[in-house]
N, C-alpha and C positions, 0 to 999 in steps of 0.2 A: 878797770878801764879798757875800752875796746881798742884793738890794735889799729894803727893808722896804716894807710896804704904804703907809705914810704918805709914803714917798719916791716910790714909783711914781705915786701920785695926788696929789702936792704941787701947790699952786697956783703958776703962773708967770704973769707979766703980759705978757711979750713973746715973740714967736715965735722959737724957736731960740736963745735966749740962755742956756739952761740945758740941760746934757746929763747923762745918767744911763746907766750900764751896765746893760742889761736883757737878760733872756732874750727870744728872739724872740716867744714867746707872751705874755710880759709887755708887750712893746712893742705888740703888737696890742691887748691889753687897754687899755693907756693910750690908744692911738689911738681906740678905741671911745668913750671918755668925752670925748676932745678934740673928737670930731665930733658930740657930742650925740645919740648913739644912745639910744633910749628903751626898746627891747625886745631881749633876747637869749634865744634858744631853742636848746637843745642836748641831746644825749645824750652822755655822756663817752666818749671813745675816744682812745687814744694814737696819734699825737703831738699831738692838739689840746687835751687836757684842761686844761692850765694856763691857757688863755684864760678859760673861764668860771669855773674854780676861783679864779683871781686876783680876778675881779670879785665872786664870791660872798663871798670872805673880806673884801673891801673894802666890803661893804654899809654898815656903820656909818660908815666913813670918808667914803664918798660921801654918805650921808644928812646928815652934819654939814655938808657943803658945799652942801646943798640939791639934790643931784643925784637926780632921780627915775628910777631904772632898774628895769625889771621884768626879772628873770632867772628863767627857767623850766628846771628839769631835767625834760625831757619823758620819757615812758615809752619812746619809741624815736625814731629819726631821722625816720620818716615823720610821726609826730605832731608832732615838733618843727618840721618844715618847714610842715606844715599850719597850726600855731599861729602861726608866724612870718608866714606869708602872710596869715592873718586879721588879725594885729596891724598889718601894713603898710597895711591899708586906712584906718588913721587918718591916713596921710600922714606919720607919724613914722618916723624912721630905725630900721631893724630888722636884726638880724644872726642868721643861722642858722649853727651850728658843728657839724661832725662830722669823723670820720676818713674816709679814702677809701672803705672798705667800707660806711660808714654811708650814703653816697650811693646804694648799691644798695638799701638798705632804703627810702630815700625816693624811689626812681626813678619810681614811678608818679605820685606827687604832682609831682615835679620836672618831668617831661617834658610834663605837661599845663599846669601853671601858667605855664610860660615862654611858651606860646602866647597865653594871655590877658594876660600882662604884669602889672605892679603899678602901684599908685597912689602908693606911698611908696617911698623908697629901701630896697632889700632886697639885702644882700650875703651871699653864702653862702661862709663860710670853710671850705675843705675841705683837711685835712692828710693828705698821703700818706706812706707808710712804705716807701720803697725798702730793700731788704735784709731786709724783714719782721722788724724787731727785736721787734715786738709785734703781729703781724698774721698772718692766714692766707693772704693773697695779696699780690701786688705790682702790682696793677692801676694803670694810668695813666689818670687821670680827664680828661686832655685830650681823649680820644675823646668823652667825654660832651658837651663844649661844641660839637663838630661835630654830634652827634646832636640836641642841644637848640637849637642856634643862639643861644647867648648868649655875651657877652663873658667872657674869662678873663684875669685879671692874674696874672703869674708873677714874684714878687720873687726877687732873687738873694741877699738877705741880710735880716737882722732889721730893719735900718733901712728898707730899701725896703718891707718888709712893712707897716710902719706908714704910710709915706708913700703907698703904693699904695691903701690902704684909703680914703683921701680921694678919690682919683681914681675908685675903683670906685663910691663913692656918687654922685659927680657924674654918671657915665655912667648909673647906675641911674635916677637922678631925671630926667635930661634925656630919656632914651629909654623910660622906664617899663618897664624890664626888670630881672629879677634878674641879678646879676653874680657870678661866682665869683672868689674870691681863693685861689689854689692855693699852699699851702706844703708843705714836706717836712720830714722829721725834723730834718735838720741846720739848717734855718732856725728851726724851732720851738724847738730845744733848744741853739742856739748863743747867744752873748752878743755884744752890739755896743754902741757908744757912741751912744745915742739922743737926738736933740734933743727937748726937751719944748716943747709949745705950750699955750696956755691951754685949760683945760677949759671946754666949752660945755654948759650945762644944756639938756636938751630943752625945746623951746618947746611946751608942752602947753596947748591951749585950755581955758578954763574950761568951755565947753559944746561937747563934741566931737560933730560931726555927720558921719555917713558918707554918701558919695554913691557908690553901686555900680550900675553899668550892667548890667542882666541880659543885654542882647544881646551883651555882651563876656565876662561872667564866668560865665554859665551855659553850661558847655562841652558842649552838645549838638551833634550834627553840623552843623546849619546855622550856628550861631555859630562852631564850630571851624574851618569852612572859611574864614570871613571872617578869623578870627584868624591862620590860616596865611598869608594874603596880607599881613596886617599885619607878621608876624614877618619875612617875606622882605624887605619894604620897609625894616623897621627895621634889619636887618643891613646893608643897603646904606648907610643913613644913618650907622650907627655906623662902618663902614669908612672913609667919607669924613672923619668927625669925627676919627678916630684918626690920620689921615695926619700931622697936625702934632704928634703926641704925642712927647715926649722919652723916653717909656718904650721906644719903638722907635727906636734910633739907630745910626748908623755911627760907629765910632771908627777914625780913619784910621791907616794903617801905611805904613812906607817900603818894606818887602819885600812885593812883590806877586805872587811866584810861588805863594803860597797866600793864601787869604782864608777867614775863619771866620764861620759863622752859628751862633749859640747862643742859649739862652734859660734863664730861671729860675736855679735853683741851679747849673746847669752853667756859667753865665757866670762865677761866682766861681772855680770850679776852672780854667776856661780862662784867665782873667786871671792867676791865680797861676802856672800852668804856663808860659805864654808869657813872662811876666816873668822867671821862673827861667831859662828857656832863652835869654833875650834874642832872642826871635823877634818882630820888629816887624811882625806881620801885621795887616792891617785886620780889624776885627771888627764884625759886625752883631749887636747885642744886641737881642733881642726880649723885651719885657716884657709886651706884650699879644699873646698867641698866637692868640686868636680874637676877632673875625673875623681870619682869616689876613691879615697885612699885605702884600698883593700888591704895592702900589706901591713900598714901600721895598725889599722883597726883589727885585722885578723890576729896580729901579734898580741895586741892588747887583750883580746878575748881569750887567747890561750894562756897568757900570764895570769889573768884574773878569772880563770874558769870556775873557781869556787865562789866568786863574788856575785853580788847582785849588781847588775849594770844599770846605772841611772842615765837616761838620755835627757839632756836639758837643752832646749832650743826655743827660739821665738818664732811665732807664726806657725806654718804647717808642720806636720810630722814627717818632714823630708829625711832628716838624718836618721830618725827612728826607723823609717821604712827600709833604708839601705842597710842599716846595722842589723836589723832583724833578718833580712834576706841573707846577709853574709853569715849570720850565726847558724843558719840551717846548713849552709855550704860547709862551714867549719866544724859542724857537729858540736857546737857549743851547748852544754847541758845546763848552764846557769840560768838565772832569771834576768830578763830585761824589762825594765820599767820605764814607761814614758808618759805621754800625754793621756792615754787611756786610763792610766792609774791615778791621774790627777796631780802629777808632779809639776806640770805647767798648765796654764789656762788654755782653753780651746780657741780663744780669740783675744785680741787686744795686745798691748805691749806687755812684755815680761818686765817685772819690777822686783827689787829685792824683797819687798813685803810679800808679793805673790809667791815668790820662790820659797821664802821662809815657811809660808803656810803649806805649800806643796810638799816640802821636805818633811814637815811635821806629820802630815798624813802618811807619807810613804814610810818614814822611819818609825812611825807609831810612838812618838815621844813628844813631850811638851818642849817647845822651843821658845826662846825669848824673842818676841816681835816688838821692836821699838815703837812706842806710841807716837802719834802725830799730835803736837800740842793743839788744843782746842782754843778757839777765840770766843770769849763771852759776848753775849748780846747780838745785835743785828748788823755786825760789821761786814759780814760776808753774805752774799745772796747770789742767786743764779744770774749769770750774765750771758745770755745767748748772743752770738754774733749778729751785728746789725749793720746796715749801711751807715757810712760816716756822715756826720753833719755836713750839709752842703753837697751831698752826692747827687749828681744829675739824674741818676737812675730813679731816685725817689720822686723827682718831679715827673719823669716819664710815666712811672707806674700810677701816679695820682691821676694823670691825664687819661691813662688807659682805663682806670676804674670808673672815671666819670663818663667816658665815651662808650665803653662796652662793660656793662654791669657784671660784677663777679659771678652772680648766679646764672648768667646767661652766656657763658663762654667756656672754652677749654683752652688752657695755656700750657704748651710744652716749652720749658725753659732750658737753659744750657749751663755750662760750667764757667764761672767767673764771679766777680763781686755781686753781679745782679741776681745770682742764685738766691742770695739772702732776701730778695724781694718776695720769695715764695711764702715767707712767714707773715702772720697777721701783723698789722692790719692791711698791708698792701696786697697780700694773697696773689702775687703775680707769678703763679706757677703751680700746675697740678702734677707735673712729672718731669724728672730729669734723669738721664742715664749717664751720658759721657759727652765729651767735647764734640760739637757738631751734630749731636743727635736730635736737637729740637726740630730741625726742618724735616728730617726723615720721619720722625714720629708724628709730627703735625700733618705731614702729607698723607701718611697712612691712615690717620684718624679721619681725615677729610674724605677718604674714599669709602668709609663705612656706609652701607646702604641706609637711607632714611635718617642719617645723622644730620641734624639741622643746626646745632649750636655753632656759633662762629669759632673758628680755629685761629689762635694766635701763637706764633712761634717767636720766642725771644732769644736773641743771640748777641754777644758782644763783638766789638770790632776785631779784636785779636782772634777770637774763636771763629769769626766769620772767615778770616783768611786761613785759619788752621784746618778746619774740616767742614766749614759751612757751605762753601761753593758747590761741592757735588750734590748736596741735599737740595740746594736751590735749583740747580739744573734739573734734577730729577722731578721736583715739584712742577716746574714749568713744562717739562716734556710730557708729564702725565696729567696735565690739566687739573692740578689740585686747586682747591679753593681755600686759601688761607692768607692771613696777614703775617708777613715777616717783619718784626719790630727789631731793628738793629740798634742797640744802645751803645753809641759810639762816644766813649769818654776819652779818646785820643791817648790811650795808655793800656799796657798790659799790667793793670794796677795791682791785682791780687797777689802777684808773685814778685812785685818790686819795681814796677815801672820800666820794664824792658821795652825796647822798641818793637814795632811790628810793621808790616807792609802798608798799613794805613797812613804812614808818614809820607808815602810817595804815591799811593794808589787811592782811587775813589771807590768806595763801596757802592755808591749810587750808580756810577758809570759801569761798574762790573755787573750790577743787577740788570741794567738796561742791555748790556752786552750779551747776556744769556737769554734775553727775550722777555723780561718782565715789562709789562706795558704801563703799569702804574707805579711810579717811583717818586717819592717825595722826601725832601730833607726838611726837618723841623728843628727849632731851637728848644732843647730840653727845658730850659729855664723860662720858657713861655708856654706854660701848660694850657692856657686858654686857647691859644692858636693850635697847639698840638692836638687837643681833644677834638676839635672840629675836623682836622685832617683824618684822625683815626676813625671817626664816625663814618666818613665816606669810604675810607680804604677797606674797612671790614665788610662793607656791602659789595665790594667789587667781585665780579664773577670770574675768578681766576686767582693768580698769585699777585698780591700787592706788597710793596716794600716801603716801609717808612724808616729812614735813618734819623734817629733822634740824637742830635749832636750837642754835647755839653762836656767841657773838659773836666776831668777828675779834679775835684776841689783841692785835694792835697797837692797835686802837681801845680795847679794854678797858684796856690798860696806860697808854695816854695819859691816860685819864680817871681811873682808880682807882689807878694805880701798881702796881708788882709786889707780889704777896702776901708776907707775912713768912715764909711756909713755902716752902722749896725742896726739892729731891730729890737723893739721894745713893746711889750704888751701894756697898753694903757688900761690899767686895772679899773679905773673909775668908769670906763665904758664897756668893759668885757661882760658879756651876757652869760659866759660859762657854757657855750655850746660845745667846746672841746673838739672842734673840727681839726684844729692844729695838731692835737695829740692823736685823735682817733683816725685821721685820714692819712697823715704823712709820717707820724712816728719818728720825728727827728730826735736824736738823743740829747740835743741841746735844749729841747722844750720839756719842761717837767712841771709837776704840781708844786704850787706854793702853799704857804700857810694862810693865805688870804681867801676870803669868800665874799661874793657879792651880796647885794641885799636880798637875793632869792636863795641864799644859802649854797650856791654852787662854787666849787673851788676854782680859783683863777690860775691859769697857767703862768709860768714865768720862764724867761729865756736865760739860760746860763751863758753869760757873756764870754766866759773863758772856753766854752765848747763851741759857741756859735761860729760858723764859717762865713757868715754874712752874705749868704747867697740870695736871700729875699724871698724864698719859696713860701715861707709861712705867711708873709704879708700878702702874697698873691692869692693864697687859698682862704684867708680869713674872710668869711662872708659878711662880717660887720665892719671890716676895715679898722680894727682896733690894734692890729700889729703894725706899727708905724716905723719908718726910717728915722734914725736919730744920729747926730754926730757922735763919733766915738768919744771925743773929748767931753761932750755934754753928758754922756752916760757914765764913762769910766774916769773922767777927769784926767785923761792922758793927752 
């Protein structure tokens, strides 16, 4: 059973006397209020989204407890980090949250503010996505901490994620530095038995006074040079301070022909595998990976100088690189085995099965790999992600395909639910890189000499406010010829329906404000009218903008419920043209066992999947998909 908000944020009087099974992200949210954090700044991104979403949903619960938390859904990660930094000058504890690629957006801010440091505790929770379950790349942000010279805590499970948050704030406040807490998908989305501690309300002064030293925080070259010296000295002090930390520890083992160094989530897999194989190897568990713990790693290499050292980590060979460098400095003569020798895979998530296979190769012995039960028959089949039944984007892309044929256009799309429209049969996307890139890419393509194909850039409402505006300004300024199609479903839907500036601001007015001369709003669920507007807009000599407005059907149904009218295929009149399946690909429309008199299969609408949007009825060329009373169809 999922934890309820009132349980997640329940009052407890004693430390560790009450436990609750929580999602990793819920555990971090609980930790935030236990530690008296006053400000949380974020842009939603999987796998981090549940942390701020849990806090946002609990605002009333926390308010009843007198907890004063400021939670901001910022327009993008750079603004979120800037705002978090500004808030931290209060001296109050502050959290910044993003997914791994979000740190790229915030990198300019990040790499400069770390030199100046902070006056209040600032922890940056950065969630990575190995295997790219919901991401466009698989970057390892441990490299960022070396570049920025700031501490990084790496929990191995949900319980440690909450506990490390406390240590991260202690380090941040003691050394006036931001600190990164690095989680990954399996920590964020796994559950664990979490000890609860008392909630601590932020201690907010009645009369807040800020003391900001310009010689430190005005980052001009003269000050920046002094800050560089401070950060180098600060890293040395942090390194010495962390020597006694239990987050970096040696777990003894009786078998010493091999010894293991591991960190973060890889530790959990390591411990599970060596326990399964009854390999009593010594293990060095690294929980604070930067500053690199030279002392304990050096001691480990000396103690096990005759052992083969196995480096087990997920994502890049970061730990392996630093251990091997230190081994040269320490004149370690033993063998160090890592990714190059096949102990862990070069990409994707680490799993117990992958690690079992890797150890089998490295140890040159047969190991028992538990089998995964097979399912007989055709019960399992490939299920690529698709737009939901009733999604307004499907209607928009149908109109686009009718107005600007697929074979005569180039479409740069963006990051969001609508990226799924790039798949057949909608084919609404030739390329996508990162958030906000559709406009810049489209603008660049439009400037290619003798390029005559119409250019369409697609972007969602939340992404438009995130990083779309600079690209639009650039396209207008440089006289690009393209159609910007904004698919506005009034939600940041893919990450869990977080709010965005579109609740208060108009995309159409913003486009006009930066100089777009042809701006039109259309109803996504009126494809016939939309396609006529698109035909004209794509011919426009310059930048044209169409805002296709249609509320996310999930959000609509949650608020209003399903309409009383549904839709049915009249099988006696269906000619089997399959337009409904081949042109819009709604998951609620599927093949039936029936055929018409010409032997063509007749589609059927699954009434339990149907969102009753009526698009199928709009596009059926023969009018055989008709509205019906729900009571008439389902007897309800």
